[in-house]
C-alpha positions in Angstrom: 53.6 -204.3 221.2 50.9 -206.9 220.3 50.9 -210.6 222.7 49.6 -213.2 220.6 49.7 -217.6 220.4 50.7 -219.8 217.9 49.7 -223.3 218.2 50.1 -226.7 216.1 47.4 -229.0 216.4 49.5 -232.9 216.0 47.6 -236.3 215.3 50.4 -238.9 214.7 52.3 -237.9 211.9 50.7 -235.0 210.6 50.0 -231.1 211.7 46.7 -228.8 211.3 47.9 -226.3 208.9 46.0 -223.5 207.7 46.3 -222.0 204.3 45.3 -218.2 204.8 43.8 -217.4 201.6 40.4 -216.1 202.5 40.7 -212.9 205.1 41.0 -209.5 203.4 44.4 -207.3 203.9 46.3 -210.1 205.3 50.0 -209.8 205.8 49.9 -213.9 206.1 47.9 -214.4 202.4 49.3 -217.1 201.1 51.5 -218.6 203.5 50.6 -221.5 205.7 50.6 -221.0 209.5 49.4 -222.6 212.8 46.4 -221.4 214.5 46.2 -218.9 217.0 45.9 -214.9 217.6 46.0 -211.7 220.0 45.3 -212.3 223.2 41.9 -211.1 224.6 42.0 -208.9 227.9 42.8 -211.3 231.2 43.5 -214.4 229.0 46.9 -216.7 230.0 48.8 -218.0 226.8 46.9 -221.4 227.3 44.0 -219.6 227.3 44.5 -218.2 224.3 45.8 -220.6 222.6 42.7 -222.7 223.3 40.3 -220.1 222.3 41.6 -219.3 219.0 41.9 -222.6 217.9 38.0 -222.9 218.8 37.3 -220.2 216.5 39.8 -221.0 213.8 39.2 -224.6 213.3 36.1 -226.1 215.9 38.4 -228.5 217.6 38.7 -227.9 221.5 42.4 -228.8 223.0 43.6 -229.9 226.1 46.8 -229.6 227.5 48.4 -227.1 225.3 52.4 -227.5 225.6 54.3 -224.3 225.5 57.5 -225.1 223.5 58.8 -221.5 223.3 58.2 -217.9 222.9 59.1 -215.5 219.5 59.9 -211.9 219.3 59.0 -210.3 216.1 60.5 -206.6 216.0 57.5 -204.7 213.9 56.7 -207.4 212.1 53.5 -205.8 210.5 55.0 -203.0 210.3 53.3 -201.3 213.4 53.9 -202.8 216.0 56.4 -205.7 218.0 54.6 -209.1 218.3 55.3 -211.4 221.0 53.9 -215.0 220.4 54.3 -217.9 223.0 54.1 -221.1 220.5 52.5 -224.2 221.5 51.6 -227.4 220.4 48.4 -229.8 220.9 48.0 -233.7 220.6 44.8 -233.8 222.5 41.6 -232.5 221.3 37.9 -233.0 220.5 35.5 -232.0 218.2 34.7 -231.7 214.5 36.5 -229.5 211.9 34.8 -226.1 210.7 35.2 -224.1 207.7 37.3 -221.4 208.8 36.8 -217.8 208.0 41.0 -217.5 207.5 41.6 -220.1 205.2 41.9 -223.8 204.0 42.7 -226.0 207.1 44.2 -229.3 205.7 45.9 -232.4 207.4 49.9 -232.1 206.2 52.3 -235.4 206.9 55.4 -233.9 209.6 57.7 -234.6 206.6 56.3 -232.0 203.9 55.8 -229.4 206.5 58.6 -227.4 205.3 57.7 -227.8 201.6 54.9 -225.3 202.2 54.6 -221.5 201.5 55.9 -220.7 204.8 57.3 -217.6 206.4 61.2 -218.2 205.8 61.4 -218.0 210.2 58.8 -221.0 209.8 61.2 -223.1 208.4 63.7 -222.3 211.2 61.1 -222.8 214.1 58.9 -225.7 212.9 61.8 -228.2 213.4 62.0 -227.1 217.0 58.6 -228.2 217.8 60.0 -231.7 217.3 62.8 -231.4 220.0 62.6 -231.6 223.7 63.9 -228.1 224.4 62.4 -224.7 225.2 63.1 -221.7 223.0 63.4 -217.8 223.4 63.9 -216.6 219.9 63.8 -213.0 217.5 63.0 -213.2 214.0 64.1 -210.0 212.4 61.9 -208.9 209.0 62.3 -206.3 206.5 59.4 -205.7 203.9 58.2 -209.9 204.4 61.8 -210.9 204.4 63.8 -212.7 207.0 66.8 -210.4 207.8 68.4 -212.5 210.9 67.3 -214.5 214.2 68.6 -215.5 216.9 67.2 -218.2 219.7 68.4 -219.7 222.9 67.6 -223.1 224.0 66.7 -224.1 227.9 
């Protein structure tokens, strides 16, 4: 089991995305993602999101807002991933050159045109709604097989 966070920084009508093109043996190679990663011991979901965003893009977020929770059974073929999904509209600092890929501010109306995981196309629009979600996305060999969601 792997706990992780995923955070989308939003500035007006654009969202910071990471094009995963630098890391070797990256399951996300070539895909566009939000920022985030694995928990360190003792971290809360918010602490993990804040640290991961700072490490991946150099920005310091304030008041991350949790929008949901996603289960990805055996996503990487090794273990189940449990991901807390956040947005952040308040941040400071300067963007750095990310060690995982190319950072780019994408207009919100263009997000779904990116090379995303199929499940991301489903849940990214939920980030713009006033609902909390709990979802499960099942992939096989990199292909989305099915998903289910509950909104609260």
